[in-house]
TORMAR-314026 format. One record per residue (C-alpha): z, y, x. Coordinates in steps of 0.25 Angstrom, whole numbers. Layout:
REM residues N
pt z->Z y->Y x->X $
...
REM end
This chain:
REM residues 341
pt z->395 y->521 x->390 $
pt z->389 y->533 x->397 $
pt z->381 y->534 x->410 $
pt z->373 y->545 x->417 $
pt z->359 y->541 x->418 $
pt z->350 y->551 x->426 $
pt z->359 y->563 x->422 $
pt z->359 y->558 x->407 $
pt z->372 y->552 x->401 $
pt z->368 y->539 x->393 $
pt z->378 y->532 x->384 $
pt z->374 y->517 x->387 $
pt z->380 y->512 x->373 $
pt z->372 y->523 x->366 $
pt z->359 y->519 x->373 $
pt z->362 y->504 x->369 $
pt z->363 y->508 x->355 $
pt z->350 y->516 x->356 $
pt z->343 y->503 x->361 $
pt z->349 y->495 x->350 $
pt z->346 y->504 x->339 $
pt z->339 y->497 x->327 $
pt z->326 y->506 x->328 $
pt z->324 y->500 x->342 $
pt z->330 y->486 x->340 $
pt z->318 y->481 x->331 $
pt z->309 y->483 x->343 $
pt z->318 y->473 x->352 $
pt z->318 y->458 x->354 $
pt z->327 y->453 x->343 $
pt z->336 y->447 x->353 $
pt z->340 y->460 x->359 $
pt z->351 y->464 x->349 $
pt z->357 y->450 x->349 $
pt z->357 y->449 x->364 $
pt z->364 y->463 x->366 $
pt z->373 y->463 x->353 $
pt z->385 y->465 x->362 $
pt z->380 y->479 x->366 $
pt z->384 y->483 x->352 $
pt z->398 y->487 x->356 $
pt z->400 y->498 x->366 $
pt z->411 y->491 x->373 $
pt z->403 y->479 x->376 $
pt z->392 y->488 x->382 $
pt z->402 y->495 x->391 $
pt z->407 y->481 x->395 $
pt z->393 y->477 x->399 $
pt z->391 y->490 x->407 $
pt z->404 y->488 x->414 $
pt z->400 y->473 x->417 $
pt z->387 y->478 x->424 $
pt z->395 y->488 x->432 $
pt z->405 y->478 x->436 $
pt z->395 y->467 x->441 $
pt z->387 y->477 x->449 $
pt z->400 y->482 x->455 $
pt z->404 y->467 x->459 $
pt z->391 y->465 x->465 $
pt z->392 y->478 x->473 $
pt z->379 y->482 x->467 $
pt z->376 y->497 x->466 $
pt z->369 y->500 x->453 $
pt z->366 y->515 x->456 $
pt z->352 y->517 x->460 $
pt z->349 y->502 x->461 $
pt z->336 y->495 x->457 $
pt z->341 y->484 x->448 $
pt z->334 y->471 x->442 $
pt z->341 y->465 x->429 $
pt z->335 y->451 x->430 $
pt z->335 y->445 x->417 $
pt z->337 y->458 x->410 $
pt z->336 y->454 x->396 $
pt z->335 y->465 x->386 $
pt z->338 y->475 x->398 $
pt z->351 y->482 x->394 $
pt z->358 y->478 x->407 $
pt z->346 y->484 x->415 $
pt z->347 y->497 x->407 $
pt z->362 y->498 x->409 $
pt z->360 y->496 x->424 $
pt z->351 y->507 x->425 $
pt z->360 y->516 x->417 $
pt z->371 y->512 x->426 $
pt z->364 y->517 x->438 $
pt z->353 y->508 x->442 $
pt z->340 y->515 x->447 $
pt z->331 y->505 x->440 $
pt z->333 y->492 x->433 $
pt z->323 y->482 x->431 $
pt z->325 y->471 x->420 $
pt z->317 y->458 x->421 $
pt z->318 y->447 x->410 $
pt z->309 y->436 x->405 $
pt z->312 y->438 x->390 $
pt z->300 y->446 x->384 $
pt z->308 y->451 x->372 $
pt z->320 y->456 x->381 $
pt z->311 y->464 x->390 $
pt z->303 y->469 x->378 $
pt z->316 y->474 x->372 $
pt z->320 y->480 x->385 $
pt z->307 y->488 x->386 $
pt z->308 y->492 x->372 $
pt z->321 y->499 x->372 $
pt z->319 y->506 x->385 $
pt z->306 y->512 x->380 $
pt z->313 y->516 x->367 $
pt z->324 y->523 x->375 $
pt z->314 y->531 x->382 $
pt z->323 y->534 x->394 $
pt z->319 y->534 x->409 $
pt z->327 y->522 x->412 $
pt z->322 y->514 x->425 $
pt z->324 y->501 x->418 $
pt z->312 y->491 x->419 $
pt z->311 y->479 x->410 $
pt z->301 y->468 x->414 $
pt z->298 y->454 x->409 $
pt z->298 y->444 x->420 $
pt z->305 y->433 x->427 $
pt z->317 y->434 x->436 $
pt z->311 y->423 x->444 $
pt z->298 y->432 x->447 $
pt z->303 y->446 x->448 $
pt z->292 y->457 x->448 $
pt z->299 y->466 x->458 $
pt z->298 y->470 x->472 $
pt z->306 y->464 x->484 $
pt z->319 y->471 x->486 $
pt z->317 y->480 x->474 $
pt z->331 y->479 x->467 $
pt z->345 y->482 x->471 $
pt z->352 y->474 x->460 $
pt z->347 y->462 x->453 $
pt z->356 y->458 x->441 $
pt z->355 y->445 x->432 $
pt z->365 y->448 x->421 $
pt z->366 y->436 x->412 $
pt z->352 y->432 x->415 $
pt z->352 y->422 x->427 $
pt z->356 y->410 x->418 $
pt z->343 y->413 x->411 $
pt z->333 y->413 x->423 $
pt z->324 y->401 x->423 $
pt z->323 y->402 x->439 $
pt z->336 y->407 x->445 $
pt z->332 y->403 x->459 $
pt z->319 y->412 x->458 $
pt z->327 y->423 x->452 $
pt z->336 y->423 x->464 $
pt z->324 y->423 x->473 $
pt z->318 y->435 x->466 $
pt z->331 y->442 x->466 $
pt z->332 y->441 x->481 $
pt z->318 y->446 x->482 $
pt z->319 y->458 x->473 $
pt z->333 y->463 x->478 $
pt z->334 y->472 x->490 $
pt z->343 y->468 x->502 $
pt z->357 y->471 x->498 $
pt z->354 y->470 x->483 $
pt z->362 y->464 x->472 $
pt z->360 y->452 x->463 $
pt z->370 y->451 x->451 $
pt z->371 y->439 x->442 $
pt z->380 y->439 x->430 $
pt z->379 y->427 x->421 $
pt z->387 y->419 x->410 $
pt z->382 y->405 x->413 $
pt z->391 y->400 x->423 $
pt z->389 y->385 x->425 $
pt z->402 y->383 x->431 $
pt z->409 y->387 x->418 $
pt z->411 y->375 x->409 $
pt z->412 y->382 x->395 $
pt z->399 y->390 x->399 $
pt z->392 y->377 x->403 $
pt z->396 y->371 x->389 $
pt z->391 y->383 x->381 $
pt z->378 y->385 x->389 $
pt z->374 y->371 x->386 $
pt z->376 y->373 x->372 $
pt z->367 y->385 x->372 $
pt z->357 y->376 x->380 $
pt z->357 y->366 x->368 $
pt z->355 y->377 x->358 $
pt z->344 y->384 x->365 $
pt z->336 y->372 x->369 $
pt z->337 y->363 x->356 $
pt z->343 y->372 x->346 $
pt z->347 y->374 x->335 $
pt z->345 y->388 x->333 $
pt z->358 y->396 x->332 $
pt z->363 y->410 x->331 $
pt z->374 y->407 x->342 $
pt z->376 y->397 x->353 $
pt z->386 y->404 x->363 $
pt z->381 y->417 x->360 $
pt z->366 y->413 x->360 $
pt z->356 y->413 x->349 $
pt z->346 y->401 x->348 $
pt z->334 y->406 x->339 $
pt z->325 y->395 x->343 $
pt z->328 y->383 x->353 $
pt z->320 y->382 x->365 $
pt z->314 y->368 x->361 $
pt z->309 y->375 x->348 $
pt z->303 y->386 x->356 $
pt z->295 y->375 x->364 $
pt z->291 y->368 x->352 $
pt z->285 y->380 x->346 $
pt z->278 y->383 x->359 $
pt z->272 y->369 x->359 $
pt z->268 y->369 x->344 $
pt z->261 y->383 x->346 $
pt z->253 y->378 x->358 $
pt z->250 y->364 x->354 $
pt z->250 y->363 x->339 $
pt z->244 y->349 x->339 $
pt z->256 y->343 x->344 $
pt z->265 y->335 x->334 $
pt z->279 y->340 x->331 $
pt z->285 y->328 x->339 $
pt z->277 y->332 x->351 $
pt z->281 y->346 x->350 $
pt z->295 y->343 x->349 $
pt z->294 y->333 x->361 $
pt z->287 y->343 x->370 $
pt z->297 y->355 x->365 $
pt z->309 y->346 x->370 $
pt z->302 y->342 x->382 $
pt z->299 y->356 x->388 $
pt z->313 y->361 x->389 $
pt z->314 y->371 x->400 $
pt z->300 y->376 x->400 $
pt z->294 y->389 x->395 $
pt z->282 y->392 x->386 $
pt z->270 y->389 x->395 $
pt z->278 y->377 x->402 $
pt z->280 y->371 x->389 $
pt z->266 y->372 x->385 $
pt z->261 y->366 x->399 $
pt z->271 y->354 x->397 $
pt z->265 y->352 x->383 $
pt z->251 y->352 x->389 $
pt z->255 y->342 x->400 $
pt z->260 y->333 x->389 $
pt z->247 y->334 x->381 $
pt z->238 y->331 x->393 $
pt z->247 y->321 x->401 $
pt z->256 y->315 x->390 $
pt z->268 y->319 x->398 $
pt z->280 y->324 x->389 $
pt z->286 y->336 x->396 $
pt z->300 y->329 x->399 $
pt z->308 y->342 x->399 $
pt z->318 y->339 x->387 $
pt z->330 y->347 x->388 $
pt z->341 y->340 x->395 $
pt z->353 y->348 x->390 $
pt z->357 y->351 x->405 $
pt z->348 y->363 x->408 $
pt z->347 y->377 x->402 $
pt z->336 y->378 x->392 $
pt z->324 y->387 x->395 $
pt z->319 y->397 x->384 $
pt z->304 y->393 x->383 $
pt z->299 y->406 x->379 $
pt z->306 y->416 x->388 $
pt z->309 y->406 x->400 $
pt z->323 y->408 x->402 $
pt z->335 y->399 x->402 $
pt z->345 y->401 x->390 $
pt z->358 y->400 x->398 $
pt z->357 y->393 x->411 $
pt z->370 y->388 x->418 $
pt z->372 y->393 x->432 $
pt z->382 y->390 x->443 $
pt z->386 y->404 x->449 $
pt z->389 y->398 x->462 $
pt z->376 y->391 x->464 $
pt z->369 y->403 x->459 $
pt z->377 y->411 x->470 $
pt z->372 y->401 x->481 $
pt z->358 y->403 x->476 $
pt z->359 y->418 x->478 $
pt z->366 y->417 x->491 $
pt z->354 y->409 x->497 $
pt z->345 y->420 x->494 $
pt z->352 y->430 x->503 $
pt z->363 y->436 x->494 $
pt z->378 y->438 x->496 $
pt z->383 y->432 x->483 $
pt z->396 y->433 x->475 $
pt z->398 y->424 x->463 $
pt z->409 y->428 x->453 $
pt z->414 y->422 x->440 $
pt z->414 y->431 x->428 $
pt z->425 y->431 x->417 $
pt z->420 y->444 x->411 $
pt z->429 y->456 x->409 $
pt z->420 y->468 x->408 $
pt z->430 y->475 x->399 $
pt z->442 y->474 x->409 $
pt z->455 y->467 x->406 $
pt z->460 y->453 x->410 $
pt z->446 y->447 x->410 $
pt z->441 y->458 x->420 $
pt z->453 y->456 x->428 $
pt z->451 y->441 x->429 $
pt z->436 y->443 x->432 $
pt z->440 y->452 x->444 $
pt z->451 y->442 x->449 $
pt z->446 y->428 x->446 $
pt z->431 y->430 x->449 $
pt z->431 y->433 x->464 $
pt z->420 y->425 x->472 $
pt z->430 y->416 x->479 $
pt z->435 y->411 x->465 $
pt z->421 y->409 x->459 $
pt z->420 y->394 x->461 $
pt z->432 y->392 x->453 $
pt z->431 y->404 x->443 $
pt z->417 y->401 x->439 $
pt z->422 y->389 x->431 $
pt z->430 y->399 x->422 $
pt z->420 y->410 x->420 $
pt z->407 y->408 x->412 $
pt z->400 y->420 x->419 $
pt z->397 y->423 x->434 $
pt z->392 y->434 x->442 $
pt z->384 y->433 x->455 $
pt z->384 y->445 x->464 $
pt z->374 y->445 x->475 $
pt z->369 y->454 x->486 $
pt z->356 y->452 x->494 $
pt z->359 y->451 x->509 $
pt z->353 y->463 x->516 $
pt z->345 y->456 x->526 $
REM end
């Protein structure tokens, strides 16, 4: 797929192949190739570009010349695509150090004057000026945020009046099969065992084991039984929070009391994000509306390739049908525009 970028024709598929070349790939986070294995076929890349254009068009968001924030940008390819498709500048913000490091690495290796800016940080505390952006996107990311309310507050702050918030996610809590699969993912990531595949996810090390290793490294005098008790009792905490809970236990004798209940999404204790949070799209829409946005919630069947699925997606996902159709679609889109005054 070819685009014109500052008077130069760029083949996006060829650019992606350059990014993934073996001589460069050894410098990236090992997760990069697994995470983006779907980009190995050009038609899948074309579908994704079409998907981005479609969701922007549905939102009524003009990409040409826009300042864009990709909130939860991951390895940054979406941010790069958005710039190539016309955005004046794209900022990518993510809390995963390995992802941002990889993003920075391939941009440096490409050595092109792209106005694409990776940054390690928290979407709940955005390092940007008020009203700076025309568009904020959260593509398959909002279900990983630790503090969605703070993200929405920050989005309302950094978007200009009339700016667009676009959320697309595949963790629809109103869809029963998604709830079942997601809870199975939760069990695997929190308690293990490690597995190569659990509904498309790979568990290299369960979160309870990560916490156990943190505790053992900081408090080597603890017995194996104490380490196990404390690791299981600090679910939902990140590194420093885990260690503070252990110090409190040692000083006051109070066990942390945060054993995973099986009903909440587990939190990665190293990177501080949820593995796959279930979200009610209608409630999320109400939260956004309260912050001064006009909001449309749409179920999403898929259909980037066209055909019957695309037709169903156009006919059956109108906003007035959302309360019914969200029970039948795993994914959803929220298209919001910040009020002008």
